C-alpha positions as CSV (number, residue, x, y, z in Angstrom):
1,M,-14.0,38.9,-8.3
2,K,-11.3,40.4,-6.1
3,A,-9.5,39.3,-3.0
4,S,-11.5,41.7,-0.8
5,D,-14.6,39.6,-1.7
6,I,-13.3,36.7,0.3
7,P,-13.9,37.0,4.1
8,E,-10.8,36.6,6.2
9,A,-12.6,34.1,8.4
10,E,-13.0,31.7,5.5
11,I,-9.3,31.8,4.8
12,F,-8.5,31.3,8.5
13,A,-10.9,28.4,8.7
14,A,-9.5,26.7,5.6
15,C,-5.9,27.1,6.9
16,D,-6.8,25.7,10.3
17,A,-8.6,22.8,8.6
18,F,-5.6,22.0,6.5
19,H,-3.2,21.9,9.5
20,N,-5.5,20.4,12.1
21,K,-7.8,18.1,10.1
22,G,-5.9,17.0,7.1
23,A,-8.2,19.0,4.7
24,P,-7.0,20.2,1.3
25,T,-5.0,23.4,1.1
26,P,-7.1,26.5,1.2
27,D,-6.7,27.2,-2.6
28,V,-8.2,23.7,-3.3
29,A,-10.8,23.7,-0.4
30,L,-12.3,27.0,-1.4
31,A,-12.0,26.6,-5.2
32,T,-15.7,25.8,-5.6
33,K,-16.5,29.3,-4.3
34,Y,-13.6,31.4,-5.4
35,P,-10.9,31.3,-8.2
36,P,-7.7,29.8,-6.8
37,K,-5.7,32.9,-8.0
38,V,-7.9,35.2,-6.0
39,I,-7.7,32.9,-2.9
40,L,-3.9,33.1,-3.1
41,A,-4.0,36.9,-3.6
42,K,-6.1,37.2,-0.4
43,M,-3.7,34.9,1.4
44,E,-0.7,37.0,0.3
45,K,-2.5,40.2,1.6
46,L,-3.0,38.4,5.0
47,V,0.7,37.5,5.1
48,E,1.6,41.2,4.5
49,Q,-0.8,42.2,7.4
50,G,0.9,39.6,9.7
51,K,-2.3,37.5,10.0
52,L,-0.9,34.5,8.1
53,D,2.6,33.1,7.8
54,Y,4.2,30.4,5.8
55,G,7.5,28.5,5.3
56,V,8.0,27.2,1.8
57,S,4.6,27.6,0.1
58,L,1.9,30.2,0.5
59,R,-0.6,27.3,-0.1
60,T,0.3,25.8,3.2
61,A,0.2,29.0,5.3
62,W,-0.9,28.9,8.9
63,V,-2.8,31.5,11.0
64,E,-0.7,33.6,13.2
65,K,-2.2,33.8,16.8
66,V,-1.9,37.1,18.6
67,A,-1.6,37.8,22.3
68,D,-5.4,37.7,22.9
69,G,-5.6,34.3,21.1
70,A,-7.8,35.6,18.2
71,P,-6.7,34.3,14.8
72,G,-5.1,36.9,12.7
73,G,-5.7,39.6,15.3
74,L,-9.5,39.7,14.9
């Protein structure tokens, strides 16, 4: 499995759930579907694209909202 196998929308939803609903971090929340290492690799790619941002830990990243309000520029 590779990072490109994980839809961006699933990562965005997991990040939003963590910040807004007290859900587990995305690497834990999606671990039943994808390996945590691959989830974090996908999240890192989304950070590089400016679609996610984080402070101390990638695991607690948040979705960057763009001018049109779509998450991650979608």
